TORKOL-4160 file (C-alpha; in steps of 0.2 Angstrom, whole numbers, padded with zeros to 4 digits, m for minus):
330
<pt num="1" X="0371" Y="m0191" Z="0009"/>
<pt num="2" X="0364" Y="m0175" Z="0016"/>
<pt num="3" X="0353" Y="m0165" Z="0004"/>
<pt num="4" X="0353" Y="m0146" Z="0005"/>
<pt num="5" X="0340" Y="m0134" Z="m0001"/>
<pt num="6" X="0342" Y="m0116" Z="m0005"/>
<pt num="7" X="0330" Y="m0102" Z="m0002"/>
<pt num="8" X="0332" Y="m0084" Z="m0009"/>
<pt num="9" X="0322" Y="m0068" Z="m0005"/>
<pt num="10" X="0326" Y="m0053" Z="m0016"/>
<pt num="11" X="0318" Y="m0036" Z="m0012"/>
<pt num="12" X="0320" Y="m0018" Z="m0016"/>
<pt num="13" X="0331" Y="m0014" Z="m0001"/>
<pt num="14" X="0338" Y="m0031" Z="0005"/>
<pt num="15" X="0341" Y="m0049" Z="m0001"/>
<pt num="16" X="0344" Y="m0065" Z="0009"/>
<pt num="17" X="0349" Y="m0083" Z="0005"/>
<pt num="18" X="0347" Y="m0097" Z="0016"/>
<pt num="19" X="0353" Y="m0115" Z="0015"/>
<pt num="20" X="0345" Y="m0129" Z="0025"/>
<pt num="21" X="0346" Y="m0148" Z="0026"/>
<pt num="22" X="0331" Y="m0160" Z="0022"/>
<pt num="23" X="0329" Y="m0161" Z="0041"/>
<pt num="24" X="0326" Y="m0143" Z="0042"/>
<pt num="25" X="0343" Y="m0138" Z="0050"/>
<pt num="26" X="0348" Y="m0121" Z="0044"/>
<pt num="27" X="0367" Y="m0121" Z="0039"/>
<pt num="28" X="0371" Y="m0106" Z="0029"/>
<pt num="29" X="0365" Y="m0088" Z="0027"/>
<pt num="30" X="0369" Y="m0073" Z="0016"/>
<pt num="31" X="0363" Y="m0055" Z="0016"/>
<pt num="32" X="0365" Y="m0042" Z="0003"/>
<pt num="33" X="0357" Y="m0026" Z="m0003"/>
<pt num="34" X="0343" Y="m0022" Z="m0016"/>
<pt num="35" X="0341" Y="m0035" Z="m0029"/>
<pt num="36" X="0324" Y="m0031" Z="m0037"/>
<pt num="37" X="0328" Y="m0029" Z="m0056"/>
<pt num="38" X="0317" Y="m0014" Z="m0057"/>
<pt num="39" X="0329" Y="m0005" Z="m0045"/>
<pt num="40" X="0346" Y="m0012" Z="m0050"/>
<pt num="41" X="0343" Y="m0020" Z="m0067"/>
<pt num="42" X="0346" Y="m0039" Z="m0071"/>
<pt num="43" X="0365" Y="m0036" Z="m0070"/>
<pt num="44" X="0363" Y="m0030" Z="m0052"/>
<pt num="45" X="0351" Y="m0044" Z="m0048"/>
<pt num="46" X="0365" Y="m0056" Z="m0055"/>
<pt num="47" X="0378" Y="m0049" Z="m0043"/>
<pt num="48" X="0367" Y="m0049" Z="m0028"/>
<pt num="49" X="0362" Y="m0067" Z="m0031"/>
<pt num="50" X="0380" Y="m0073" Z="m0033"/>
<pt num="51" X="0385" Y="m0063" Z="m0018"/>
<pt num="52" X="0372" Y="m0069" Z="m0006"/>
<pt num="53" X="0373" Y="m0087" Z="m0012"/>
<pt num="54" X="0392" Y="m0088" Z="m0011"/>
<pt num="55" X="0390" Y="m0082" Z="0007"/>
<pt num="56" X="0377" Y="m0095" Z="0011"/>
<pt num="57" X="0387" Y="m0109" Z="0003"/>
<pt num="58" X="0403" Y="m0104" Z="0012"/>
<pt num="59" X="0395" Y="m0104" Z="0029"/>
<pt num="60" X="0387" Y="m0121" Z="0025"/>
<pt num="61" X="0404" Y="m0127" Z="0018"/>
<pt num="62" X="0396" Y="m0135" Z="0003"/>
<pt num="63" X="0397" Y="m0132" Z="m0016"/>
<pt num="64" X="0382" Y="m0126" Z="m0027"/>
<pt num="65" X="0381" Y="m0143" Z="m0036"/>
<pt num="66" X="0376" Y="m0151" Z="m0019"/>
<pt num="67" X="0360" Y="m0141" Z="m0018"/>
<pt num="68" X="0345" Y="m0152" Z="m0022"/>
<pt num="69" X="0331" Y="m0139" Z="m0024"/>
<pt num="70" X="0330" Y="m0120" Z="m0024"/>
<pt num="71" X="0315" Y="m0108" Z="m0022"/>
<pt num="72" X="0316" Y="m0090" Z="m0025"/>
<pt num="73" X="0305" Y="m0075" Z="m0021"/>
<pt num="74" X="0310" Y="m0061" Z="m0032"/>
<pt num="75" X="0304" Y="m0043" Z="m0030"/>
<pt num="76" X="0299" Y="m0036" Z="m0047"/>
<pt num="77" X="0294" Y="m0053" Z="m0054"/>
<pt num="78" X="0276" Y="m0049" Z="m0058"/>
<pt num="79" X="0271" Y="m0056" Z="m0075"/>
<pt num="80" X="0274" Y="m0072" Z="m0086"/>
<pt num="81" X="0284" Y="m0062" Z="m0099"/>
<pt num="82" X="0297" Y="m0059" Z="m0085"/>
<pt num="83" X="0300" Y="m0077" Z="m0081"/>
<pt num="84" X="0313" Y="m0081" Z="m0094"/>
<pt num="85" X="0324" Y="m0065" Z="m0091"/>
<pt num="86" X="0324" Y="m0070" Z="m0073"/>
<pt num="87" X="0329" Y="m0088" Z="m0076"/>
<pt num="88" X="0343" Y="m0082" Z="m0088"/>
<pt num="89" X="0350" Y="m0071" Z="m0074"/>
<pt num="90" X="0348" Y="m0085" Z="m0061"/>
<pt num="91" X="0357" Y="m0097" Z="m0073"/>
<pt num="92" X="0374" Y="m0088" Z="m0069"/>
<pt num="93" X="0373" Y="m0097" Z="m0051"/>
<pt num="94" X="0376" Y="m0114" Z="m0060"/>
<pt num="95" X="0362" Y="m0123" Z="m0050"/>
<pt num="96" X="0360" Y="m0141" Z="m0056"/>
<pt num="97" X="0343" Y="m0144" Z="m0047"/>
<pt num="98" X="0325" Y="m0141" Z="m0048"/>
<pt num="99" X="0321" Y="m0123" Z="m0046"/>
<pt num="100" X="0305" Y="m0112" Z="m0044"/>
<pt num="101" X="0303" Y="m0094" Z="m0044"/>
<pt num="102" X="0289" Y="m0083" Z="m0038"/>
<pt num="103" X="0285" Y="m0065" Z="m0033"/>
<pt num="104" X="0292" Y="m0061" Z="m0016"/>
<pt num="105" X="0275" Y="m0060" Z="m0008"/>
<pt num="106" X="0272" Y="m0078" Z="m0011"/>
<pt num="107" X="0286" Y="m0083" Z="0001"/>
<pt num="108" X="0276" Y="m0075" Z="0015"/>
<pt num="109" X="0263" Y="m0088" Z="0012"/>
<pt num="110" X="0275" Y="m0102" Z="0013"/>
<pt num="111" X="0284" Y="m0095" Z="0028"/>
<pt num="112" X="0269" Y="m0089" Z="0038"/>
<pt num="113" X="0255" Y="m0100" Z="0034"/>
<pt num="114" X="0255" Y="m0117" Z="0042"/>
<pt num="115" X="0251" Y="m0128" Z="0027"/>
<pt num="116" X="0261" Y="m0118" Z="0014"/>
<pt num="117" X="0245" Y="m0111" Z="0006"/>
<pt num="118" X="0233" Y="m0097" Z="0009"/>
<pt num="119" X="0234" Y="m0078" Z="0006"/>
<pt num="120" X="0248" Y="m0065" Z="0009"/>
<pt num="121" X="0244" Y="m0046" Z="0011"/>
<pt num="122" X="0259" Y="m0034" Z="0010"/>
<pt num="123" X="0257" Y="m0017" Z="0017"/>
<pt num="124" X="0273" Y="m0007" Z="0018"/>
<pt num="125" X="0280" Y="0006" Z="0007"/>
<pt num="126" X="0270" Y="m0003" Z="m0006"/>
<pt num="127" X="0256" Y="m0016" Z="m0006"/>
<pt num="128" X="0254" Y="m0033" Z="m0014"/>
<pt num="129" X="0243" Y="m0048" Z="m0012"/>
<pt num="130" X="0246" Y="m0066" Z="m0017"/>
<pt num="131" X="0237" Y="m0082" Z="m0014"/>
<pt num="132" X="0240" Y="m0101" Z="m0016"/>
<pt num="133" X="0226" Y="m0114" Z="m0017"/>
<pt num="134" X="0225" Y="m0129" Z="m0006"/>
<pt num="135" X="0233" Y="m0140" Z="m0019"/>
<pt num="136" X="0247" Y="m0127" Z="m0021"/>
<pt num="137" X="0244" Y="m0127" Z="m0040"/>
<pt num="138" X="0234" Y="m0111" Z="m0042"/>
<pt num="139" X="0239" Y="m0093" Z="m0039"/>
<pt num="140" X="0228" Y="m0079" Z="m0034"/>
<pt num="141" X="0234" Y="m0061" Z="m0035"/>
<pt num="142" X="0230" Y="m0043" Z="m0036"/>
<pt num="143" X="0238" Y="m0031" Z="m0049"/>
<pt num="144" X="0251" Y="m0026" Z="m0036"/>
<pt num="145" X="0246" Y="m0010" Z="m0028"/>
<pt num="146" X="0245" Y="0000" Z="m0044"/>
<pt num="147" X="0234" Y="0013" Z="m0037"/>
<pt num="148" X="0219" Y="0022" Z="m0043"/>
<pt num="149" X="0216" Y="0013" Z="m0060"/>
<pt num="150" X="0218" Y="m0004" Z="m0052"/>
<pt num="151" X="0208" Y="0000" Z="m0036"/>
<pt num="152" X="0222" Y="m0005" Z="m0025"/>
<pt num="153" X="0231" Y="0006" Z="m0011"/>
<pt num="154" X="0249" Y="0010" Z="m0014"/>
<pt num="155" X="0256" Y="0006" Z="0003"/>
<pt num="156" X="0261" Y="0020" Z="0015"/>
<pt num="157" X="0260" Y="0032" Z="0001"/>
<pt num="158" X="0242" Y="0028" Z="m0003"/>
<pt num="159" X="0237" Y="0031" Z="0015"/>
<pt num="160" X="0247" Y="0047" Z="0016"/>
<pt num="161" X="0238" Y="0053" Z="0000"/>
<pt num="162" X="0221" Y="0048" Z="0008"/>
<pt num="163" X="0225" Y="0059" Z="0023"/>
<pt num="164" X="0230" Y="0073" Z="0012"/>
<pt num="165" X="0214" Y="0072" Z="0003"/>
<pt num="166" X="0205" Y="0075" Z="0020"/>
<pt num="167" X="0216" Y="0090" Z="0023"/>
<pt num="168" X="0211" Y="0096" Z="0005"/>
<pt num="169" X="0193" Y="0093" Z="0009"/>
<pt num="170" X="0194" Y="0104" Z="0024"/>
<pt num="171" X="0202" Y="0118" Z="0014"/>
<pt num="172" X="0188" Y="0118" Z="0001"/>
<pt num="173" X="0174" Y="0115" Z="0014"/>
<pt num="174" X="0170" Y="0098" Z="0006"/>
<pt num="175" X="0173" Y="0090" Z="0022"/>
<pt num="176" X="0175" Y="0093" Z="0041"/>
<pt num="177" X="0190" Y="0100" Z="0050"/>
<pt num="178" X="0203" Y="0087" Z="0055"/>
<pt num="179" X="0219" Y="0087" Z="0066"/>
<pt num="180" X="0228" Y="0080" Z="0051"/>
<pt num="181" X="0229" Y="0098" Z="0044"/>
<pt num="182" X="0238" Y="0105" Z="0059"/>
<pt num="183" X="0250" Y="0090" Z="0059"/>
<pt num="184" X="0254" Y="0093" Z="0040"/>
<pt num="185" X="0256" Y="0111" Z="0042"/>
<pt num="186" X="0269" Y="0108" Z="0056"/>
<pt num="187" X="0277" Y="0094" Z="0047"/>
<pt num="188" X="0281" Y="0105" Z="0032"/>
<pt num="189" X="0283" Y="0122" Z="0041"/>
<pt num="190" X="0269" Y="0129" Z="0031"/>
<pt num="191" X="0263" Y="0147" Z="0036"/>
<pt num="192" X="0245" Y="0141" Z="0036"/>
<pt num="193" X="0232" Y="0130" Z="0027"/>
<pt num="194" X="0232" Y="0140" Z="0011"/>
<pt num="195" X="0251" Y="0139" Z="0010"/>
<pt num="196" X="0250" Y="0120" Z="0013"/>
<pt num="197" X="0238" Y="0117" Z="m0001"/>
<pt num="198" X="0248" Y="0128" Z="m0013"/>
<pt num="199" X="0264" Y="0119" Z="m0008"/>
<pt num="200" X="0256" Y="0102" Z="m0011"/>
<pt num="201" X="0249" Y="0108" Z="m0028"/>
<pt num="202" X="0266" Y="0115" Z="m0034"/>
<pt num="203" X="0277" Y="0102" Z="m0027"/>
<pt num="204" X="0285" Y="0113" Z="m0014"/>
<pt num="205" X="0280" Y="0101" Z="0000"/>
<pt num="206" X="0284" Y="0082" Z="m0004"/>
<pt num="207" X="0277" Y="0069" Z="0008"/>
<pt num="208" X="0289" Y="0055" Z="0012"/>
<pt num="209" X="0284" Y="0037" Z="0017"/>
<pt num="210" X="0289" Y="0040" Z="0035"/>
<pt num="211" X="0274" Y="0053" Z="0036"/>
<pt num="212" X="0262" Y="0038" Z="0037"/>
<pt num="213" X="0267" Y="0037" Z="0056"/>
<pt num="214" X="0260" Y="0054" Z="0058"/>
<pt num="215" X="0243" Y="0048" Z="0052"/>
<pt num="216" X="0244" Y="0034" Z="0064"/>
<pt num="217" X="0248" Y="0046" Z="0078"/>
<pt num="218" X="0233" Y="0057" Z="0074"/>
<pt num="219" X="0222" Y="0042" Z="0073"/>
<pt num="220" X="0227" Y="0036" Z="0090"/>
<pt num="221" X="0221" Y="0053" Z="0097"/>
<pt num="222" X="0204" Y="0049" Z="0090"/>
<pt num="223" X="0203" Y="0060" Z="0075"/>
<pt num="224" X="0189" Y="0054" Z="0064"/>
<pt num="225" X="0197" Y="0058" Z="0047"/>
<pt num="226" X="0213" Y="0050" Z="0051"/>
<pt num="227" X="0203" Y="0034" Z="0057"/>
<pt num="228" X="0193" Y="0035" Z="0041"/>
<pt num="229" X="0209" Y="0035" Z="0031"/>
<pt num="230" X="0215" Y="0020" Z="0039"/>
<pt num="231" X="0199" Y="0011" Z="0038"/>
<pt num="232" X="0198" Y="0015" Z="0019"/>
<pt num="233" X="0216" Y="0008" Z="0017"/>
<pt num="234" X="0211" Y="m0008" Z="0026"/>
<pt num="235" X="0195" Y="m0010" Z="0016"/>
<pt num="236" X="0205" Y="m0009" Z="0000"/>
<pt num="237" X="0218" Y="m0022" Z="0006"/>
<pt num="238" X="0203" Y="m0033" Z="0012"/>
<pt num="239" X="0196" Y="m0032" Z="m0006"/>
<pt num="240" X="0213" Y="m0037" Z="m0013"/>
<pt num="241" X="0213" Y="m0052" Z="m0001"/>
<pt num="242" X="0195" Y="m0057" Z="m0006"/>
<pt num="243" X="0199" Y="m0057" Z="m0024"/>
<pt num="244" X="0214" Y="m0069" Z="m0021"/>
<pt num="245" X="0203" Y="m0080" Z="m0010"/>
<pt num="246" X="0190" Y="m0081" Z="m0024"/>
<pt num="247" X="0203" Y="m0085" Z="m0037"/>
<pt num="248" X="0210" Y="m0099" Z="m0026"/>
<pt num="249" X="0192" Y="m0106" Z="m0021"/>
<pt num="250" X="0196" Y="m0104" Z="m0003"/>
<pt num="251" X="0180" Y="m0097" Z="0003"/>
<pt num="252" X="0175" Y="m0112" Z="0013"/>
<pt num="253" X="0192" Y="m0117" Z="0019"/>
<pt num="254" X="0201" Y="m0114" Z="0035"/>
<pt num="255" X="0217" Y="m0105" Z="0030"/>
<pt num="256" X="0229" Y="m0091" Z="0035"/>
<pt num="257" X="0230" Y="m0074" Z="0029"/>
<pt num="258" X="0248" Y="m0068" Z="0032"/>
<pt num="259" X="0250" Y="m0050" Z="0036"/>
<pt num="260" X="0267" Y="m0043" Z="0030"/>
<pt num="261" X="0275" Y="m0026" Z="0031"/>
<pt num="262" X="0277" Y="m0012" Z="0043"/>
<pt num="263" X="0260" Y="m0004" Z="0041"/>
<pt num="264" X="0252" Y="m0018" Z="0051"/>
<pt num="265" X="0261" Y="m0011" Z="0067"/>
<pt num="266" X="0254" Y="0006" Z="0064"/>
<pt num="267" X="0236" Y="0005" Z="0070"/>
<pt num="268" X="0225" Y="m0010" Z="0074"/>
<pt num="269" X="0211" Y="m0003" Z="0064"/>
<pt num="270" X="0220" Y="m0007" Z="0048"/>
<pt num="271" X="0220" Y="m0026" Z="0052"/>
<pt num="272" X="0202" Y="m0025" Z="0059"/>
<pt num="273" X="0195" Y="m0017" Z="0044"/>
<pt num="274" X="0204" Y="m0030" Z="0032"/>
<pt num="275" X="0197" Y="m0044" Z="0044"/>
<pt num="276" X="0179" Y="m0038" Z="0042"/>
<pt num="277" X="0180" Y="m0039" Z="0023"/>
<pt num="278" X="0189" Y="m0056" Z="0023"/>
<pt num="279" X="0178" Y="m0064" Z="0036"/>
<pt num="280" X="0162" Y="m0058" Z="0026"/>
<pt num="281" X="0168" Y="m0070" Z="0012"/>
<pt num="282" X="0178" Y="m0083" Z="0021"/>
<pt num="283" X="0173" Y="m0084" Z="0039"/>
<pt num="284" X="0186" Y="m0097" Z="0044"/>
<pt num="285" X="0201" Y="m0087" Z="0038"/>
<pt num="286" X="0214" Y="m0083" Z="0051"/>
<pt num="287" X="0224" Y="m0067" Z="0051"/>
<pt num="288" X="0242" Y="m0070" Z="0056"/>
<pt num="289" X="0257" Y="m0058" Z="0057"/>
<pt num="290" X="0272" Y="m0064" Z="0048"/>
<pt num="291" X="0286" Y="m0066" Z="0062"/>
<pt num="292" X="0299" Y="m0075" Z="0052"/>
<pt num="293" X="0310" Y="m0069" Z="0038"/>
<pt num="294" X="0302" Y="m0073" Z="0021"/>
<pt num="295" X="0318" Y="m0082" Z="0015"/>
<pt num="296" X="0312" Y="m0097" Z="0026"/>
<pt num="297" X="0298" Y="m0098" Z="0013"/>
<pt num="298" X="0311" Y="m0099" Z="m0001"/>
<pt num="299" X="0319" Y="m0115" Z="0007"/>
<pt num="300" X="0302" Y="m0123" Z="0009"/>
<pt num="301" X="0298" Y="m0119" Z="m0010"/>
<pt num="302" X="0314" Y="m0127" Z="m0014"/>
<pt num="303" X="0309" Y="m0142" Z="m0005"/>
<pt num="304" X="0292" Y="m0142" Z="m0013"/>
<pt num="305" X="0299" Y="m0141" Z="m0031"/>
<pt num="306" X="0311" Y="m0155" Z="m0027"/>
<pt num="307" X="0296" Y="m0166" Z="m0021"/>
<pt num="308" X="0300" Y="m0165" Z="m0002"/>
<pt num="309" X="0286" Y="m0164" Z="0010"/>
<pt num="310" X="0291" Y="m0151" Z="0022"/>
<pt num="311" X="0277" Y="m0150" Z="0034"/>
<pt num="312" X="0286" Y="m0159" Z="0048"/>
<pt num="313" X="0302" Y="m0149" Z="0047"/>
<pt num="314" X="0295" Y="m0131" Z="0045"/>
<pt num="315" X="0296" Y="m0127" Z="0064"/>
<pt num="316" X="0313" Y="m0134" Z="0065"/>
<pt num="317" X="0319" Y="m0124" Z="0051"/>
<pt num="318" X="0312" Y="m0108" Z="0059"/>
<pt num="319" X="0320" Y="m0112" Z="0075"/>
<pt num="320" X="0337" Y="m0117" Z="0068"/>
<pt num="321" X="0337" Y="m0101" Z="0057"/>
<pt num="322" X="0335" Y="m0090" Z="0072"/>
<pt num="323" X="0349" Y="m0099" Z="0081"/>
<pt num="324" X="0360" Y="m0098" Z="0066"/>
<pt num="325" X="0358" Y="m0079" Z="0064"/>
<pt num="326" X="0360" Y="m0077" Z="0083"/>
<pt num="327" X="0376" Y="m0087" Z="0083"/>
<pt num="328" X="0383" Y="m0077" Z="0068"/>
<pt num="329" X="0381" Y="m0061" Z="0077"/>
<pt num="330" X="0392" Y="m0066" Z="0091"/>
């Protein structure tokens, strides 16, 4: 009898469900909107879970009771006290199989790291870091991009804030002139630097997450302050990774650091500065870009919690999922 495994990836903007066989053949897929309980509440999470799982089971032509293991990466699931409320919400699916839930950043490790262990670093609209020890029993983590008090960057907004600081330093003569100033003035239609700083202070001008691309563009032209902002951001991300490496005792291991999120595509200095920090602690670490959907990691987590060794089927799962999505678009 064929065994089926369910993976779910729930985020703040989109959610996916994937069903695959024990041989790594992807047979069912579902897609929906935001499911992070911090965005839509637990009732919204319940609706999204039911929607995407129903889509996947219908495509796979199976019933929920046939699922032999399930793994879920849930955006907004950050602390032990949040486990039970999430499990109560998931119970509405009626799963009758071993189940494991994790923060959604953990799925990136399973999907992107060859052995299913290592480190993930998320750099997008927010930032996050998770680690899995070699025996897959210990988790490493950062607070989760909490900002100044935790010493962690807040994704794209953190980088924009650092660039704005450089502009402020030019205005107060605490720092040098920077091409970022003219770029911000043009972006907001400010009359001059005085007006820009006043507008920032009074909330008249409100930077958006997309403004991070402006910082990357200025850096590409060689502006020292824009480059320094990116280096600063990469160093903090590297510090987060190093913390998780120490928590998982990976310093002497050969392992993957999985880079997740859109910021990694902005400027190579971001990954270079992170790599310098990581390699000073763990010389054999390999930086890899996540190129497959994290929901693949959910299926592998489902196999893992059910006691299935998935090392030999990981590549087939990735390839068959690509084919399944391609066929479904025709």
